[in-house]
N, C-alpha and C positions, 0 to 999 in steps of 0.2 A: 319391465325395465331391466336392462342388463347392467350389473354393477361389477366393476373390477377394481383391483388395487395394483398400482404400478410403482416399482421401485425407482427412485430418482435421487438426485443430489443437488443441494443448493449450489448455484454457480457463482455466487457473489464474492467480492474481495474481502473475505473474512477468514480468520484462522480456523473457524469451526467446521467449515465444509460439511454441513449437516446431511445425514442420510434422511431422505424424505419418503413418505408413503403418500401416493396420490390416489384419492378415490375418484373413479370415473363412472358416471351414470349416463348411459346412452350417448357416449362420446363426449360428455361434458365433464370437466374437472370440477368436482363439487367440494373437495376438501384437500387441504395440504397440511400434513402433520409430520412430526418427527418420528423416526423409527425407534420404538422403545427398546429394540434388541441391539441397536448399534451402541457400543459402550461409551462413545463420546457424546453422541446426540442424546441418548437416554430419553427419547420421546419428547424433548423440549425444543421449541423453536423460539427465536427472537420475535418481537412484535412485528418486524418488517416482513419476514419470510412467511409468517403465519397468515399474512394477507396476500400471498403470491397469486392466488387465483383471482383476487380482485385486480391485481396488476395485469395479469394475462388477458382478462376480459374487459379491461378498462375501455370506456366509451371512446377514448382518444387514441386507441391503438392504430398504428399505421397498417393498413391492409392492402394497399395497392401502390405500385410504382408511380412516382410523380415527377414532374418537371417544373422548374421555377418559372414563374411568369411575372413576378414583381422584382423589385430591387433586392439585392443581397441583404439579408437581415430582416426583411419584411415578413418572410414566412408565407408568401403567396405561391401556391402551386396548382397545377392542373394534372388530372389523372392521365397516365399513358399506359400502354401495354408493356409487358416484360420484354417482348421482342424489340420494341422501340427503345426501351431503356438500355438494354444490352447493346444494341446496335450503336446508340449514341456514345456510350462509354467506350466501347471497343474502338470505334472510329477515332475518337479523340485521343485515346491512349496510343493507338497505333501511329498516329501522325506525330505525336510528341516523341515516342520511342525511336522513330526513324531518325530523328535529329539528335536527341539527348535523353536517353532513357532515365538518367539520374535526375532529370527535372520532374520525375514522378515520385511521389512520396506516400507510403502508407502511414496512417496515424491510428494506432490502436493501443489499448491497454487491457484493463481487467473488467470490462463490462460483463464478460464471462471469464471465469478462471479455467474453463474447460480446455483440455489439450487438443480436442478436435475442432470445436467452434472458435477457439481462441486463435491459435496460429498454426495451422497445418496446411490446408489447401491454399489459404491466403498467402502464407510464406512461400509456398512452391510457386504460386503465380508471380509474385514480385521478384523472386530470385530468377525465374526464367526470363522475366521482362528486363532485368538489369536495372531495376529501380533503385533509388537510394535506400539504404538500410535505416531503420529507426532505432535509436538507442533508447530503450524503454526504461527510463531512470526515475520516473516521477514518484515512485513510492519508497523503495527500499534499498537501492543499490549502494548508498553510502554506508549504511549499517552492515549490509552483507559483506562489503569489502573489508571493513574493519574487523568483523567477526572472522572472516576467512583468513586474514593475515594471522590471527591469533590461534584459532581452533582448527582451521583448515577447510571446513565446509559448514554449511548451515545445518548442523546436527546439534541437538541439545536435549534437555530433559523432556521426557515423554509427559504430556499433559495428564496422562492417567496415573502418574506417580505423585503429583503435587499434593494430594490430600494427606500424604504421610510426612510432609515437611514440617519442621517445628518453627521455622522462621521463613516467611515469604516476603520478599521485597518486590513490590510492583513499581517498576521504574519507567516512568514516561508513558503510561497507558491507562486507559479507562475501560477495563474489561466488562463492566456492567453494560456498557453501550456497544462495545466492539469485540468482545471475546467471551460471550456469556457462559460457554461450557467450561472454560478455564475458571471462571468465577465460581461456578458450582463446585468445582474441586477445592477451590480456596475456602469456600464456606464450610465444606466438610472438614478441612484441615483446622479451621478456626474452632469448630465444635469439638475437635479433638485436642484443643489446647494450643494450637499454633498462634504465633504472634504475626500480625500483618502490618507492614510499613509501606506507605505510598510515598514516592518521590515524584513530585509534579509541581510545576509553577502554579497550577490551578487546583482548587479544591473540588475535584470532580465528584460524581456520584460514588465512584469507587473509593476515592480518598476519604470521603465522609464516613465510610464504613470500615476503615482500617483503624488499628489501635493508635497509629501515629501517622502524621502527614508532615513531610519536610518540603516546604514550598521554596525551592531555589529559583534563582533567576533563569530565564530561558537561555540555553546555550552554554550553561556552566556545569553540565553533568560530568564532563571529563575531569574537571577540577575536583569535584566531590569524590569521584572514584580514586583520584590520586591521594586525596586526604585520607580516605579509608585505607589505602595501601600503606601510607605513612604510619598510621596508628597500629595497624596489624603487625607491621614489621618492627616498629619501635617497642611494642609491648609483647613481642614474641608470641603472637596469637596465630602464627602461620604453621602449616604442616610441613615441617622440614623434610620428612621422608618423601612425601608426595612431590615436593619441589625438586629434591635431588634426583628422583627417579624419572619424573615425567614432564619437567619443564626445562626451558632454555632461556638463559639470560638473567637469572635471578640477581646476580651481583650487580649488574648494570641497573636493574630495576630498583634495587635498594638505594643506589645513588640518586636516581631520578626522584623516587618517592620522598627522599629526605628533603627535597626542595619544597615540599608541600605540607608544612605543618598546619594543624587545624585552624590557626588564626588567619593564615593567608587564604586558606580555602573558604573560611567564613566570609572574609571581605570580598572574595571573588564571586561567591555564590549568593550573597545577600542573606545568609543564615547565621546561626550562632556557632561558635567553636564547640560548644557543648553538644550540639546536635551531631557534629562530625565525630567527636570522641565517642559519644554514646552509641551511635549506629555501628561504628567499627568494632567496639567492644562487644556489642550484642551479637553481631555477625560472627566475630572470631570466637567468642566464648561458647556460643551454641555449637559451632563446628567442633571446637576442642572437646566438648562433652561427647562427641561421637554422634550428634544428632544432625539430621539433614537440614541444610540451609539452601534455599532456592531463590533465584532471581528470575522474574519475568520482565524482560525489557521489551519495549515496543518501539514503533517507528517514529513516534514523536521526538524521541531523543536525538534522532539523526537528521532532522530537517533544519539544521543550522550549519554555519560555515564549517565548524569542526565536528560535524555529526558522525563521520566515520571513525574519527579518533575517540569520540565519546563512547561509542559502542565497543571499540577495541579495549578501552580502559576497563569498562564494566566487565567485559568477557575475561579479563585477567583474574578477577577476584576469586572465582570458584577454585581455580588451581592453587592459589595462594593458601587457602584454608583446607584443601583436600576435599571440597564439597562433592567432587565428581565420584568419590568412592561410593556414594549412596544413589540408588535409583531415584530417590526424591530430592537429590541435591544437584547443584550445577546451575545452569542458566538456559533459558530458552529465548531466542529471538525469533527463529523460524525453524520448522522441521523439514522445509522443502528439500534440503540437501540430502535427506535420507532416501529420497525416491529415485530409483534408476529409470528416469524418463528417457525414452528413445527420441530425443529432440532431433537428431540428424535424420532419422527415418521419417519423422512427421513433417519436418520443414524442408528437407532436401536442399541444403546449402550447396550441394554439388551442381545444382542447376545453374548457379551463378557462374558465368563463364569468364568474368573478369572482375578485378577489384573495383569496388564502388565506394563512394563516400558514405559516412554515417551522420545523420542529423539527430541531434539530441531533442527528445520530445519536450524537455523542460524549456528549451530556448526557441520554441516554435514561433513565438511572437516576433523575435528579431529575425529569425531565418526566413519567414515568409515575406519580410520586407527587404531582403538582400537582393541586389542585382547580380548578374553574372560577373564572376571575377576569377582570376587564376587561383586565388586562395580558397574561394567558396565553391567554385564550379558553376554549373548552370543554375540560373534562377529557377525556383520551384514554380512549375506551371500547372501541376495537378496534384491534388491531395485526395486520397480515398480514406475516409474516416469510418472505422467500425469498432465496436466495443469501447467507445470513448466519447467524451463530450468536451473537447478542448476549450470551447468558448466559456465553459463554466469552471473547469478544473485547472487549466494551465495558468502559471503566474504571469503577472504584469499584463492583466487582462485587456487593457486598452490597446496594446500593441497586437495582441492576438486577434482582436476584433478588426483592427486595421488590415492585418494580413488577410484574413478570410473575406474581407469586404472588397478585395481587389477584383475588378471586373475581368481581368485577364487570367484569373486563377480558376481552373476547372475543378470543382469540388463535388465529390460523390459521398453520400452519407448513408450507411446501413444502420437502421434504427428501429426501435419499437415505438417511439413517440417522437413528436416534433419538438425536440430539445432546442436549447440555445444554438447548438452547432447545426442542427438540421435546418434552421432558418436561413443558413448561408449556403445551402446545397444548391447545385445546379440540377443534379439528379438525386432524388431521395428514394431509397429502396426499403421495403418492409422486411424486417428480419424476424425470425421465429424466436419465441422465448424458450426457456428451459423445458417447459412442459410439452414442447412441440418438436423436439429433435433429440438425437442421440449424442452422447458425449462421454468422455472418460476424464477422471479428475485425480490429481494428487492433492495434497493439502499442505498448508504451512503451519497448522496448529495441532495436528495429530498425525498418526502413522498408518492411515488406511488408504489403500487404493479404492477408488469409488467409481461406480457406474451410474449413468443416467439413461433411462429408457424413455422414449417418447410416449407420453401419456395420452395425448390427443392429436388429432390431425391439425396441421397448420391453419390458423385463422386467415380468412380472406385469401389473398395471394401471397402471403408471407412465405419466405424461403429461408432455410438455414444459411449461415455465412458460407459454409462449404459449397453448397449448391450454387450460390451466386458466383463464386470464383470459378467453379467448374464451367458454368455457362460462359463467363468471360474468356476463359482459356480456350474453350471450343470455338467461340466466335473469332478469336484472334489467331486461330490455327496452331495452337500448341498441341503437338501430337504425342508427347511422352506419355506412356501408359499410366504414369502416376496421377494424371489429371482425371482418369476415369475411376479411381478407387472410391468405393462407397464409404460412408461414415463408419459403418461397422468394420470395414477393412482398415480404416485409419485408427479406430479405437483399439483394434487388436494389436497394433504396433506401438501403442502408447508406452508400455513398460517393457523393459528388457527381461524376458522370462528366464534368461540364463543367469541373471544376477542373483546371488544368494539371498538378498533381501526380498526379492520378488518371487521367491521359489513357488513353483506350481501356478504362476499367473496364467490364467486362461480367460480370454474375453467373454466367451459364452457363459462360463460358470460365474464370472464376476457380474454379468448382467442379471443372472438369476438371483444371486444372493444380495447384490447391491454394494458390497464392501468386503475387503480382505486386508488384514493387517500385515504390514511388512514384518519380516523376520529380523527384528532389531534386538540387541541385548538391552536388558532393563537399565543398566548403568553403562553407557557406551564408552566412557573414558575412565572407568574404575582403575584400570591398569594401563593408563596412557593410551597408546594407539591412535593418537590424533592424526588426522589426514593432512598434516603440514609437511613441508620438505624435511624437517628433522624428525617427524613422528612424535613431537612433543608440543605442549602448549608453549607458544613462543612469546615470552615477555620481550625478547629482543628479536626483531624480524629482519633478516637480511633481505627478504623480498621487498619490504617497505623501503629499505635503504636503496635498493636497486631501482625502485620506482620514484626516487627523489623525495621520499618522505622520511620523517624522523622515525628511526627504527624502534624507539622506546615510547611508552605512553607519555603524552604531554597534554597540554591544554591549549586550544586555539580559540581565542575569543570571537564572538560573533562579528560579522562585518559591521552590523548596525548596533553599536554599543558605545558607551563612554570610553572603554578601553581602546577601541579601534578607530572611532570617529567622534571625538568629543563635540565638534561643531555640529554634526548632524544630530547627536543626542540632545544638544541644547535646543535645536529647532523642533525636533520631534521626540519628546521625552518619554513617551510610553512605548513599551514593548507590546507587540500584539502576536497572539497565536490564534489559530483557527482550527481546533480539533473537531472531530466528527460530532454532529448532532445525533442524539440517540435514535431518532426516528428516520434518519437518512443513512445511506451508505455511499460515500462519495457523493455523486450527484444523482444516484439511483434512488427511486422511491419518492423523490420530491414532489412529483405530480400525482401521487396517490392521495386522494382527498383526505381520507381518514388519518393518514400519517402526518400530512402537512397541517391538518387542523390541530393535531396533538402538539406539534412543534410550535404552532402559532404563527410567528413572523420572525424575521431576522432580529436577533438581540445582540447587544454588546454588554458583557458583564464588566463592571468597573468598580474599583475599590472606593469606599466612602471618602477616603482622604483625597483621591484623585478627582472624584465627582464634585466634592465641595470646593476644591481649588478652581473649578471651571464653572461653578454655578449650575451644575447639572443635577436635576432631580430624578428620582426613580420613576420610570415610565415615560420620560421625555425622549423625543426623537433627537438623535445626535448625528453629526457628520464626522466620519473617521477619514483622515486624509494624510498624505505625504506627497512628495514630488512626483510620484508615479500616477496618483489618482485618488479617488475618494468613493465612499459608499455611505449609505445611511442605515441606521438600525435604531431600535428602541433600547434605551439604557435600562439595565438592571443594576442598581447600586447594591453591591454585595461584597462581603469580605472573602467570598470564594476566589475572587481574583486578587492576588497579592498586590500590595501597593507597587505602583510602577508598571503594572501589567493590565492589559485589556484582552478580553477573550470573546471572539466572535464564532460561535458554533456554526459549522458549515457542512456541506457546500450547497447553498441555495441556487436554483436556476435563476438566472438574471431576470427573465421575463416574469417570474413569480415574486419578485421583490418590488417594493414600492417605487424605487428609483431606477429599476432596470439594471442594477449592478450587484456585485457580491464582494466578498472579502478579498478576492484575487485582484481587485483593482489596485491594491496597495502592496501586494507581494512582489518579490524580485525574481529576475531570471538568473541571478548569480548562482554559482554551483558550489557544491560542498568540497571539502578537502580531498576526498577520494570518492570514487564511484560516479562522479559527474552528476550528482543528484540535486534536487531543488532545495532551496533554503526558505521554505514557507514560513518557518517560525523564527526567522532572522529578519524581523521587520520592525522598524520604528515608525510611530504615527503620532499625530496629535488628534485630540477629540474636542469638538465644540458643540454647544447646544445649537440645534437647528432653529433658525428663525421661524416664527409662526407664520 
């Protein structure tokens, strides 16, 4: 028996981007474990990726190209050859492109976070074709936009510094489920005496293990941040020297913060004024003692109407108290802006010869149902889905289903399994998993460039995304040499080796070692140097004003709330959020039997007061509904969900739910205040006991 160990990288949409070691025996991957030498991974994997071999060798892996033979959505297919599949796709796309290339739409996201298998050859293909562009907004663009207006780029506190903080605020996240290696650093800080505070409408696994949990109403985080500013300024708990040297707009901020005394904040957020006062004083006093204070804010905060502003407001806090002076101080939303990714070389936007429209992936339900018009352009006639499962993850799910069910829509899906979306494909193509192809990775939770080596040969007839788009390009007569580049050649262009942060980047050496840390300062903004137009942390943003936004921190209430729509709130009195289930990652891993068995079935957590008012008992099946749709789940009566809130941990495949639906039946296609992002957690519902 020949045994080897291969260096790889976890490809999934998680901040941790773990370094993997794959044990291969006679060509078969027998073990997937974390690299003990990688400082962030430290040999530890989450329960999901520890089972990655189980997923790769799953009995239901797609191994051959297939063509639909039943109705759309039935999931009935017959096997065909690769030649027939490529010929069919190329012929159909050629015909559409000759009339209206923008009628062709790619739909992809973070099924892999790899720079090569994500969007390199595929982007080149669609640019050359002249297809519509996809605005990939479904996760983080609201928060990123608010953060960038304030800080300048998504650069923040290095995860490897958090263990030295004395106060850590975990704002809108559940890292035990979705950021394990950050949580390990937090636990180390706790052992060293740090105080942990969770801000979250839901008493998550993480909130349970913090010293304090502040359970505010969904969509009110911006107001809480304004209240903290009010107290910090009122009680002179700010760092006047840091503010004078490295910030812009403090006098205007003082006036705005004065409008948000703790009592107003308490009424807006559904918490006590004392909680606002105490949190501000603890944050300000700790910083004033010269001790590091750190905030880890996550994407849940920004999935509401005012989500971009909420992140902006939170991002102002470290500069107010001078937290950036310390390596373990500041805030982290994402580290992705630290990486000098060669996006233009990978994706070649220069291949696009004319301006084209952009379709927002969040509004795919509406857009697939639009007819040709001067405002919209040509009706969408073809969708190529890869690295995504829109039937499960896109909001307002009934409309998404109606769109993909169109008989005149040509749909191609590249996948590992027959997902909800795959059931609507005309042509279904088998894609390789991370163990079967080459890729390069950046990260959004740490500062390491990462390499993924292919550990095993592709199973069956599966092919990498890159190879599938190379084949299509060749069949459609695309002659630019960029379509012949190999995956290793693409990976070698992933990072700008001339950039000082990626000093000495070399793809061959990265493949051998597996990871290389960026050359970043421990405290990136200790002496200012923010990548904003002013070079300072911008409490007042002229860029926001130019973009038609309030240039100062403010609070924007949710679309679906008493403040914005009292009639709707009377009809649907419960707010609903749908954060990630611990054993799933978006819609990935739902079909892995061991993980789904651990998760059980779709549940809805509901507060005892709300369940009693509806005659709902623990363990009973309930129907969750609003004007957009409904789904069913088993009720868990628990104070983990604050009164007025229900929580449906997600995202289940529809076909694996008892009613063939999931939480996105009730979510909306409305967009955030900035970044054109989804408002998944800006949702009002009613809940009723399901008739026996």
